[in-house]
C-alpha positions as MATLAB code, in Angstrom:
seq = 'MTATPSTLQKRIFITGASGCIGHYIVEAIAKNPNYHLDLLLRTPSKLNEKLANLPNVHIHQGDLRDIRRYKDLLQQANVAIPIATCWGGSDAFDINVVKNIELINSLNPDCCEQVLYFSTASILGNDNQPLKEAGQIGTDYVRSKYDCATRLPKLDMASKITALYPTFVLGGDDEKPRSHLTGGLPDIMRYIKLIRHLKADASFHFIHAYDIAQVVAHLVDNPPSEPGPRHFVLGGEPTFLNDLITTATDYLSCSTRFKIPLSNTLTNVIINVFNIQLAAWDRFCMNYRHFTYTNAVNPATFDLTPYCQTYEDVLEQSGISAK';
ca = [
       0.000    0.000    0.000;
       2.869    2.363    0.734;
       5.501    1.015   -1.636;
       8.199    3.534   -2.504;
       9.697    3.212   -5.991;
      13.434    3.124   -6.479;
      15.028    5.355   -9.063;
      15.730    2.274  -11.197;
      12.115    1.114  -11.409;
       9.856    1.865  -14.346;
       6.780    3.699  -13.058;
       3.407    2.622  -14.419;
       0.241    4.629  -13.717;
      -3.016    2.632  -13.989;
      -6.677    3.572  -13.570;
      -9.476    1.001  -13.382;
      -7.287   -1.647  -11.736;
     -10.175   -2.985   -9.629;
     -12.144   -4.160  -12.679;
     -11.919   -7.515  -14.429;
      -9.277   -6.524  -17.000;
      -7.473   -4.349  -14.459;
      -6.956   -7.222  -12.017;
      -5.309   -9.380  -14.668;
      -3.097   -6.530  -15.889;
      -1.873   -5.617  -12.401;
      -1.158   -9.279  -11.682;
       0.812   -9.679  -14.931;
       2.866   -6.483  -14.717;
       3.597   -6.616  -10.987;
       5.442   -9.914  -11.481;
       8.343   -7.803  -12.712;
      10.098   -6.309   -9.656;
      11.606   -3.617  -11.892;
       8.152   -2.080  -12.318;
       6.473    0.154   -9.739;
       2.686    0.379  -10.140;
       0.761    3.483   -9.087;
      -2.937    2.576   -9.003;
      -5.618    5.263   -8.856;
      -8.645    3.635   -7.217;
     -11.876    5.177   -6.071;
     -12.619    2.122   -3.868;
      -9.365    0.350   -2.915;
     -11.276   -2.448   -1.138;
     -12.405   -3.717   -4.566;
      -8.841   -4.692   -5.438;
      -7.860   -8.217   -4.469;
      -5.903   -8.098   -1.226;
      -3.055  -10.196   -2.631;
      -2.455   -7.614   -5.355;
      -2.913   -4.654   -3.025;
      -0.175   -5.953   -0.731;
       2.454   -6.573   -3.379;
       5.678   -4.683   -2.565;
       5.780   -2.814   -5.889;
       2.133   -1.711   -5.823;
       1.130    1.704   -4.439;
      -2.567    2.561   -4.166;
      -3.740    6.159   -4.425;
      -7.330    6.489   -3.259;
      -9.031    9.006   -5.525;
     -11.373    9.650   -8.395;
     -10.647   10.137  -12.080;
     -12.814   13.249  -11.818;
      -9.989   14.796   -9.764;
      -7.180   13.667  -12.056;
      -5.535   17.096  -11.934;
      -4.601   16.380   -8.311;
      -2.234   13.687   -9.589;
      -0.378   15.751  -12.171;
       2.923   15.515  -10.274;
       2.570   11.739  -10.189;
       1.683   11.603  -13.879;
       4.738   13.673  -14.722;
       6.864   10.813  -13.333;
       5.034    8.016  -15.168;
       6.966    6.026  -17.762;
       3.819    4.193  -18.862;
       0.150    5.140  -18.450;
      -2.642    2.565  -18.744;
      -6.074    4.280  -18.526;
      -8.635    1.479  -18.117;
     -11.242    3.157  -15.898;
     -14.504    3.847  -17.671;
     -18.065    4.978  -17.011;
     -20.605    2.578  -18.510;
     -23.348    5.134  -18.992;
     -25.338    7.991  -17.556;
     -24.631   11.683  -17.207;
     -20.958   11.174  -16.274;
     -20.050    9.078  -19.330;
     -18.643   11.893  -21.455;
     -16.925   13.650  -18.562;
     -15.121   10.476  -17.433;
     -14.580    8.686  -20.754;
     -13.589   11.744  -22.769;
     -12.706   14.848  -20.743;
     -10.901   13.213  -17.819;
      -9.074   10.577  -19.840;
      -7.765   13.244  -22.210;
      -6.792   15.406  -19.233;
      -4.869   12.415  -17.866;
      -2.988   11.923  -21.144;
      -2.256   15.646  -21.453;
      -0.788   15.639  -17.930;
       1.961   13.173  -18.875;
       5.527   14.320  -19.441;
       6.525   13.529  -23.059;
      10.188   13.448  -22.027;
       9.490   10.787  -19.396;
       6.516    8.811  -20.692;
       7.394    5.992  -23.106;
       3.845    5.060  -24.049;
       0.151    5.300  -23.252;
      -1.884    2.083  -23.499;
      -5.380    3.542  -23.817;
      -8.369    1.178  -23.486;
     -11.330    1.736  -25.794;
     -13.795   -0.850  -27.189;
     -14.054   -2.665  -30.525;
     -17.756   -1.748  -30.586;
     -16.860    1.647  -32.069;
     -15.073    0.119  -35.079;
     -16.345   -1.200  -38.397;
     -15.100   -4.312  -40.189;
     -12.262   -2.222  -41.669;
     -11.031   -1.287  -38.160;
     -12.041    2.342  -38.792;
     -14.420    4.323  -36.559;
     -18.005    3.277  -37.244;
     -20.129    6.359  -37.834;
     -23.236    4.740  -36.319;
     -21.320    4.273  -33.057;
     -20.850    8.021  -32.841;
     -24.414    8.813  -33.909;
     -26.736    6.306  -32.222;
     -24.508    4.389  -29.785;
     -25.213    4.227  -26.084;
     -23.667    6.914  -23.877;
     -20.749    4.560  -23.290;
     -20.234    3.761  -26.981;
     -20.575    7.376  -28.158;
     -18.177    8.633  -25.504;
     -15.588    5.993  -26.439;
     -16.024    6.912  -30.110;
     -15.566   10.585  -29.262;
     -12.387   10.005  -27.258;
     -10.840    7.654  -29.830;
     -11.323   10.173  -32.632;
      -9.582   12.866  -30.546;
      -6.455   10.827  -29.751;
      -4.589   11.601  -33.021;
      -4.900   15.329  -32.299;
      -3.238   15.204  -28.869;
       0.342   16.327  -28.253;
       1.039   12.832  -26.874;
      -0.400   11.113  -29.972;
       2.943    9.615  -31.013;
       3.115    7.771  -27.665;
      -0.421    6.319  -27.771;
      -1.382    2.709  -28.438;
      -5.175    2.413  -28.508;
      -6.473   -1.028  -27.492;
      -9.916   -2.169  -28.619;
     -11.033   -5.313  -26.751;
     -13.708   -7.440  -28.405;
     -15.990   -9.642  -26.233;
     -14.119  -10.060  -22.934;
     -14.152  -13.209  -20.822;
     -12.576  -13.580  -17.414;
     -12.955  -13.518  -13.675;
     -13.000  -16.068  -10.872;
     -13.332  -16.209   -7.095;
     -10.448  -13.731   -6.729;
     -11.171  -11.422   -9.660;
     -14.426   -9.755  -10.758;
     -16.126  -11.503  -13.634;
     -16.624   -9.769  -16.966;
     -20.184   -9.053  -18.093;
     -19.979  -11.911  -20.601;
     -18.585  -14.505  -18.194;
     -21.045  -13.459  -15.500;
     -23.975  -13.859  -17.890;
     -23.005  -17.177  -19.488;
     -24.610  -19.430  -16.843;
     -27.958  -17.690  -17.375;
     -27.635  -18.000  -21.164;
     -26.812  -21.708  -20.886;
     -30.045  -22.338  -18.988;
     -31.842  -21.656  -22.274;
     -29.597  -23.880  -24.388;
     -32.426  -26.360  -25.110;
     -34.247  -23.517  -26.863;
     -31.198  -21.805  -28.355;
     -29.974  -25.077  -29.908;
     -32.863  -24.966  -32.404;
     -31.867  -21.544  -33.745;
     -29.494  -20.719  -36.586;
     -28.220  -17.185  -37.111;
     -25.719  -15.600  -39.487;
     -23.496  -13.699  -37.060;
     -19.856  -13.600  -36.069;
     -17.557  -11.880  -33.583;
     -14.268  -12.227  -31.689;
     -13.651  -12.980  -28.042;
     -10.603  -12.701  -25.790;
      -9.905  -13.630  -22.174;
      -8.739  -10.888  -19.804;
      -5.697  -13.055  -19.006;
      -4.713  -12.844  -22.682;
      -5.319   -9.085  -22.721;
      -2.938   -8.842  -19.771;
      -0.347  -10.911  -21.645;
      -0.485   -8.454  -24.559;
      -0.282   -5.415  -22.270;
       2.657   -6.839  -20.308;
       4.461   -7.535  -23.600;
       3.889   -3.964  -24.778;
       5.145   -2.575  -21.463;
       8.263   -4.740  -21.769;
       8.784   -3.723  -25.399;
       8.066   -0.012  -25.965;
       7.304    0.732  -29.642;
      10.184    1.999  -31.724;
       7.945    3.739  -34.269;
       5.756    6.755  -33.394;
       2.009    6.245  -33.053;
      -0.777    6.392  -32.603;
      -1.139    2.623  -32.982;
      -4.480    0.782  -33.018;
      -4.806   -2.860  -31.876;
      -8.091   -4.772  -31.885;
      -7.785   -7.414  -29.157;
      -9.343  -10.751  -30.058;
      -8.853  -14.261  -31.356;
      -9.936  -15.664  -34.691;
     -13.503  -14.778  -35.786;
     -16.153  -16.861  -34.024;
     -19.331  -17.857  -35.858;
     -22.440  -17.991  -33.703;
     -23.727  -21.214  -35.230;
     -20.441  -22.977  -34.496;
     -20.546  -21.716  -30.931;
     -24.093  -23.024  -30.438;
     -23.129  -26.422  -31.889;
     -20.088  -26.662  -29.633;
     -22.131  -25.702  -26.577;
     -24.824  -28.299  -27.292;
     -22.217  -31.004  -27.923;
     -20.417  -30.000  -24.725;
     -23.689  -30.350  -22.792;
     -24.808  -33.448  -24.758;
     -28.039  -31.841  -25.968;
     -27.547  -31.487  -29.733;
     -30.494  -31.297  -32.137;
     -31.311  -32.377  -35.670;
     -33.314  -29.336  -36.773;
     -32.582  -25.638  -36.852;
     -34.774  -22.590  -37.448;
     -33.022  -19.794  -39.400;
     -33.247  -16.606  -37.345;
     -33.565  -14.143  -40.227;
     -34.092  -10.405  -39.814;
     -37.728  -10.893  -40.819;
     -38.376  -13.536  -38.159;
     -36.515  -11.486  -35.571;
     -38.669   -8.430  -36.317;
     -41.826  -10.557  -36.048;
     -40.743  -11.784  -32.595;
     -39.935   -8.209  -31.533;
     -43.340   -6.978  -32.669;
     -45.314   -9.900  -31.220;
     -43.724   -9.566  -27.798;
     -43.548   -5.754  -27.992;
     -39.822   -5.740  -27.255;
     -38.436   -2.224  -26.991;
     -35.095   -1.748  -28.757;
     -32.937    1.345  -28.785;
     -31.573    2.488  -32.146;
     -28.105    1.106  -31.331;
     -29.529   -2.300  -30.328;
     -31.450   -2.538  -33.590;
     -28.362   -1.534  -35.560;
     -26.273   -4.260  -33.877;
     -29.000   -6.809  -34.549;
     -28.909   -5.996  -38.265;
     -25.127   -5.486  -38.513;
     -24.475   -9.010  -37.163;
     -20.800   -9.399  -38.096;
     -18.608   -7.611  -35.540;
     -15.352   -8.899  -36.967;
     -12.122   -7.062  -37.673;
      -8.916   -7.411  -39.632;
      -5.617   -8.427  -38.013;
      -6.966   -8.916  -34.496;
      -4.165   -9.031  -31.921;
      -3.742  -11.651  -29.173;
      -0.799  -13.313  -27.394;
      -0.021  -15.487  -30.428;
       0.700  -12.278  -32.379;
       3.745  -11.816  -30.155;
       4.750  -15.508  -30.058;
       3.108  -15.992  -26.662;
       0.737  -18.825  -25.720;
      -2.959  -17.827  -25.522;
      -4.781  -18.904  -22.386;
      -8.248  -19.190  -23.916;
      -8.640  -20.057  -27.611;
     -11.454  -22.573  -28.142;
     -15.172  -22.582  -27.432;
     -14.594  -25.430  -24.957;
     -12.046  -23.231  -23.159;
     -14.695  -20.531  -22.866;
     -17.225  -22.868  -21.266;
     -14.756  -24.545  -18.928;
     -13.154  -21.317  -17.750;
     -16.560  -19.725  -17.231;
     -17.485  -22.473  -14.770;
     -19.997  -24.222  -17.073;
     -20.104  -27.911  -16.173;
     -20.501  -30.450  -18.983;
     -22.989  -32.217  -16.694;
];
């Protein structure tokens, strides 16, 4: 809690360390005793006690809203990893745009080697470029992330920025908070006997938070030699929904011989019959269907071994029993 860095240690400033991805990143980076981690946490008790008590971890209790209070600390940072985010509501733009940019602008370009800024792949199209619909009709969270990402190239620190765009994130256990996807999988699997009869043309990527941490630790160890900004979509190979459903039903021994194509027409009929209310962004995602990207980055990109690659890995590591 009160670790004091030596002059030989690389100083790494992290926000959002108490979240799912943050826990894995702190765990991965803190293994190197040559790194000193300064964590800005609004609620320090949310960080796993084992991580909080590591000798090279220093917790600063505070809020991203007051980031200007930590300018002296930011001036000493060799690496900044802004993960903290607001998922919606009136504070989304202030936190996700204004305060994150203020954080980046507070860094010392003569001291800071790189900024590993966390965004979301939801704001990108299949060509890895900003998706205009994300900026127009996205949720508060999506629009704010779109806004911030489009401002990064204009910042004085732009050459030091690596923007990371996670796809669907898995992760979490008894010692780390579970991601939204991992936390919701058990509920989804309860409906597998119904889902198994559906067929839908959709695809996406997924990545485990452990693998995100592997990539981040590699980037911290190997600062880029070329100026940025750089843009990395974090994910494995594209996953097709039908293949995932088939794997899940085989895993649970409840496969089926018939499938009903879930076309846009049928989907709209179901929505109308049951009077399901969809926001404009939800309807866009339903019709867009293929959230896949080119050259997705994962540990294998850097000759590292991925932790979670297959659909079976997803189910096993999410605590789904084959029984």
